[in-house]
N, C-alpha and C positions, 0 to 999 in steps of 0.2 A: 604402573606395571604394564609393559607392552606384551601383547599376545599375538599369535598368528591367527587372525580372524578367519582366514580361509579354512584352517584346520578346525577351528572352533565351530564355525557355522556350517562347514561342509558345502559351501557355495562358491562357485567361481563367478566373479563379476563379469558382466558383459564387456566385450572389448571393442566393439565396432566404432568406427569414426562417425561423428555427427555431421550433419549438413552445415555448410557455411551459410551465413546469412545471405539470402538471395537478393541481389540488386542494390543493397544498401551501400552508400559511401559514407566515410567518416566526416562528420561536420566538425567545425573548429573546436567545440567543447566535448567531443565524443571520447569515450574510453576506447583504447585499442582492443582489437579482437583478441581474446584469450586463447589458450591452447584448446584443441579439440576436446570435447567432453566437459567444457566448463562454460557456464553462462558469463556473458560479458558484463551485464548490469545486474549485480546481486544486491538488490536494494532492500535494506531493512526499513520497513514502513512503521515508524513509531506512532504515526497518526498524531492525535493531539497530545500535548506534552505530558499530561497526567495519565495517559493510557498505559504507560509502563511504570507507573507509580507503584511502590511496594506496600503502601498503606491505603486502605479503602477510604474513599471520600464518601462516607456512608449516607450523608443527607444532602449531597450536592447534586444539582441537576447537571446533565451532560451537555457540552464538554466543560469540565472543571478547568478554569483558566489560571488559577493561582500558580505562581512559580516561586516555590519556597525551597528550602534545603532538601526536603523529602522528594520533591520533584526532580531536583538535580541528581540526588542519589539514585533514584529509579532509572533515570536516563543513563547515567554513567555505568551502573551495574549492567544494564542491557547492552551498552557499548562493549563491555568486557566480553560478554557472550558472543556478540555479533562479530567482533574482530577475531576472536579465537576460532570462530566457525567459518570464516572466509567471506563475510559480506564486505563489499568495498564502498557502499554508499549507505547513508542514513538519511531519512526523509522526516522532517519535523514540521508540524503545524502548530500555530499558537505561541510561538516564542515571544512575540511582542504583544499581541492582542488576539482575542477570540472573535469578537463581533465587530468592534468599531474602532477604526483609526480616527484620531482627533484631527481637526483641521490643522493644528500646529503639530506636525508629526513628531517633533522632538519631545513632546509631552506624553508620548505613548508609554514610556517606561520611566521609572525612577532609578536612582543609582543602584539600589539593591538588585533590582531585576536586570539591569544592564550588566552588573558584575556577574550574575549567575548565567546569563546568556553567553558571555565570553568564556566562562568556566566550562560550559557544555561544549562549545565549539573547540576550545583548546583540548578537551579530553578526547573528542572525536579525532582530531588531527594527530594527537599523540598516538592513537591506535591505528593510524594510517587509513582512516576512513574519510571520504569526502562527504560534505554536508550539503544536502539539497533542502531548501526551505519553501514553505508555503506562506508568504506574507499576507496574501489576500486571494480571493477568487479573481477571475478575469472580469472586470467591471462589476463584480458583486462580491458577497461575503466579506465584510469588513468595511463596507462603504456607507453604512447607515448614518453615521454622524456627519460625514461629508455631505450626504444628500440632504440632511436636515438644514445644514448651513447654506446649501446651494440648491434650492428647490427647482431652479431653472434647468438642472441636469436630470430631473426626475423623469421616469417613464411610467408606463402602466404598472410595472413591477417595482414595488417600493424599495427593493434591495438593489436595483440595477441602474448603473449610470448609463446615460443616453449615448449609444455608440456613434451617433451623428454629430455629437458636440466635441470639438477638439479639446475643450476644457476637461471633458470626462477623461480623455486619454492622457492629458497632462497630469491629472490626479493619479491615474493608474501608474504612469511612469515614475512620478515622484516617490510613491511608496516603495517600488522595487529599487529605485536609485538609492533611496535612504538606507535600505537594508544593505545594499552592496557597498556603500560608501562608509558605513559605520561598523560593519561586522565582517569577519573573515569567513565568508560563505563561498561554496564552490558551485552552486547552481540553484535552479528554481524548479519548483513543481507548479505547473500551470493547469488550472481546472476552471472550466467556464460554466458548467451546467448545474451546479449544486443548488443554486437558488432560482433556477429557471432562467427565462430570457425576456427581452423586450418584445411585446406583441402589439405595439401600437400599429395603426394602419400604415405608417411610414416604414416601420420595421418589417411588417408582414409583406409589404409590396416588394421590398428589396430582398428579403430573405424568407420566403414562404416556407422553406424547408429548415427544420431545426438543425440538421447536420451542417447545412451551408452557413447558418448563423454562427454556431459554435466554432466551426473551423475558421471562419473569418476573424472573429474577435481573438481567438487563441493565436492564430497566425500573425495578426497585427502586433500583438504584444511580443511574440517570439522574435519577429523581425527587428523590433526596437532593441530587445535585449541582446540579440546576436550581433548587431552592429556595434553596440556600445560595450558589450562584455563578451568578446569573441571566445574567450577561454572558459566560460562558464557552461556547465551542463544544463540542458533544458529537457525536462521530461514532462509529458502531458498524458492525460487520460481522456477516454471517450465516455466516461461515466455520465449518464443522462442524455447522451446524444440520440439514442434510438430505442428500439424495443428488443428485449432479450431474445437471442437466438435467431433473429430475422436477418442479420447481416446488413449490408448496405447495397442499395441499387447502384446502377452504373453512374448516375449523376452524383449521388452521395459519395461514392467511392472516389470520384475525381477530386472532390473537396478534401477527403481524408488524405489522399496521396499528396496533394499540394501542401497540406499541413505537415506531413511527414518530412518534407524537404526543409522545414524550418526548425525542427527539433531533433534531439539525439535519440529519443526513445518514446514510443507510443504504447500505452497500456490499455488493454481491454480487460479490465480487472475481473469482472465476473461475479458481481454480488448475487445475481440470480442466474448464473450461467453467463457466458460471454455473449456479447452482441453478435460477433461472428461465430457461427457454430463450428465445432471442432473439425468437421469435415472440410471447412473452408479455410482453416488456418494456413496451410501451406501456400495456397494461391494468394491469400491476403498478405502474408509475410513477404512474398516475392515481389509484390507490387509496391510495397512501402520503400521509402528512401531513408529509413532510419531503422533502428532496432525495434522489434515487436515483442511484447510480453503480456503476461496476465498476473494475477495475484496467487497463483499456485493451486487454484481449484477449490480449496476449502480453507476457511480460517474461522477461529473463534474471536469475535470482537470482544475486547477486554471488558468485563462487567465492572464498571467504575465503582459502584456502591457496594460491592461484595467484598468480604474478607478474602484474602488472597489464597487461602487453603480450602475454599468452599467447593471447588470443582476439580475434577481430574479427567481430562478428555484429550488424549493424544489423537493425532490424525496423520501420522507420518506416512502410512501406506497410501492414504487417499491423495495426499499432496504429491508424493513421489511419482505415482502413476501419471498424474496430470503433468508434472514437470518433464517427465521423460517423453510423453507424447508431444508436448509443446516444443521441446528441443528438436525432436525428430522432424517436426513440421517447419523448422527454421526459426523458432522463437529464440531470442538471445537475452531475454530480460525477465526478471521476476520481481514484482513489488510485494514482498513477503511481509504480512502483518505480524507485528510483535505484540508484546504484552508484559505483565509483571514477572520478572524472573523468580520471584519468591514462590510462584506456583510451579510445582514440579513438572506438570504436563506442559505448561506454557514454555518453560525453560527448554525442555527437550524438543518441543515443536520448533522453536526458534533455532536451536543449535543444529538440529537435524536438517532444517531447511537450508541453512548456509552451507553445510557440508555436502548436501545432495547437489546443490548448484555448482559446487566445485568438482564434483565427480559423478556426473549424471549417468555414466555407464556402469557404475557400481550397483550392486543389488541393494534393495531396501534393508535386508537383514544385515549386510556388512556395515552400512552407514549407521543404522540404529545401534548396533553393537559398539561401533567406534565412538558414537556420541555418548552412550551411557558409560562406557569405560572412561572417557575423558571427564565426564561430570561427576561420577560416583566413585571411581577408582576401586572397583570390587576386588576382593582379596584373591579370588580364583575364578576359574572358568564356570564353575557351578553357580556362583553368585551372579556372574554376568548373565548366564543363561536364564536365571530366575528373573532378573530385571527385564530382559528382553520379553519374556513371557508376560510379565505384568503389563507392559506397555502395549504389546500386541493384543492381549485379551481385552484391555480397557477400550481400545479402539473398535475392535470387531463387535463386541457385545452391544455397543451403541449403534454404530453406523449400519451394521448388517440388518438391523430391524427397521430401518427407514423404509417407508413405502412411498415411492415417488408419486403414485397416483393419488394417494391420500393427501400428500403435501400440495399437489397441484389443485386438488379439489378445495382444500381449505384456504389456500393463499392466492389462488388464481395466478400462480407463477410457479416456475420450476423449483426444485429443491435449492436451498440457499447455498451460495458459495460463502457468504458472510453469515455465520450463525450467531444469533444473539441468545445468550443464556438467560437474560432477564430483559425487561423493558428498558430501552435505551434512555428514555426521558423519565423524569420523576424526581422525587425528593425523599424516597424511602428505598430500602434495599430491593424489595420486590421478590416475587417468587420465581422458581426455576422453570421458565417457559420451555426450555429445551428438553425437559423431561416429560412434557405434557403432549397431548394430541395436537397436531397430527404426527409428531415425531415418534413418540412411544405410547403404547397402550398400557394397561395394567400389567399384562404379562411381560412386556418389554421392560418396564420399570423394575419388576421383580428380578429379571435376569441381570 
C-alpha cells in the first residue's frame, strides 16, 4: 500500500544540491557519477561469507569459512534486500578460502564449493549488482601455506610475503589472476595492513613510515590489475595505515594521493573513528583522484555465534547523520556493513542504508518510514507510525546513554564505529558485551 509519506510524517525533505566530487577523474573501472543527492559507490559489505548467514554458527571460531547451502541462502537473501534498497556493489571475502591459498591454486575449492560460488555470482548479477571480491590481502592474509612452501619469501612477519622478491609479487598476481580467469567478478577489494607489515632492516630503511609502505604495496598491485583488467573496479581501504583521528601529515598525504590515482575508491572506514577527522574530510576528498568514502559512522559487526533473534539494535539516525555530513564534504562512497536479514533490526539497518544513499537529501523519518512500509506492509498509517516509534526508541534508548569519556577511559580509544555485541573470537556464544560497561551501566540496562 502506497502512502503520502510527507503527509504522514509532516516533514519536507531537504532539497539542496550536494557537492560534486572535487578533483576526481573517472578511472577505467569507475562507476559513472550518479544524479545529485545519490552516492556513486553504494557498496554492501557482506564481509566474510557467513557474516550474513541466517543460522548461528554457535560453536565456530570467527571467521567461519564453510560455504554450504545455508551460506548461499544467507548471501542471496541479503542480495534481495540490497538490490531492492539501491545498493550497486556487493563486497565478499572468503569465497575461496579464509586463511590459506594452497601452492596448487586449483585445489583451493572442490566442485561443490565452486558450484556455490558461481551460484552466488549469478544471483548478484541477476539483481544488477556488481561483485567486488577479497581473494587475499596485499602480500598477506591467505599466504601462510605459500610461505611454508617457500620460506625464502619469508620476512620478520610470518604472514607477509617479502616485497623485495619478485617471486612474492608473482604469487600475489597468480591469486588475483586465478580469480579473474575462473569467475565472473567485477572488481577487487585491496587491503594491505590487516596482518601488519614487513619490518626487516631492509624494509624499514626503504619504508620507515607505515603509510608509505602500505600505499606502495597496494599501489603496485593496483597498477598490475589496472593494466591487465582495465574494466574492473578497484576499491581500497586505509584500515591500519595510521592512528585514529590524527589524519596524515604532508608526506603521508602525498603517498595517499598517489595511491588514489590507481584505484576507483578509497575508504577510511572508521572502526574507531576515521583516520581523517571529520573537520578534514572536505579538504581530503578534494585532494584525492578517486572517490572517497567511509563505512557510515556506526555499524554492528554480525555476532556469528548468536541466534539471529538475540539482539535488536537499529542505528538509522546515527548512520544517516554521518552519511549526510560525508556527502556534504564531497564523499561519494559508503562501504556499508551488512548482516543476517533474519534479524529485524539488521534487515532495517541494511535496507535503510541503501535507500539513504540513494536519496541523501531526504529526512531520516521519510526514509525510515519508506523502508518499514516496504518491508512490513503495514495496514494503515497508525501501524506504520507505531513501527517507526519502535525503531526510533530502540536506537535512542541505547545510544543516548553512551558516555564518550567513559568509553575512551576504558578502551583508550574513541567510541566504536564497529560495535561488537559479543567477543569476536571464541568457540562459545559468549555474553552481551555491548550491554555492559562502559557502554551501559545498571540504569542504562534497565531503560
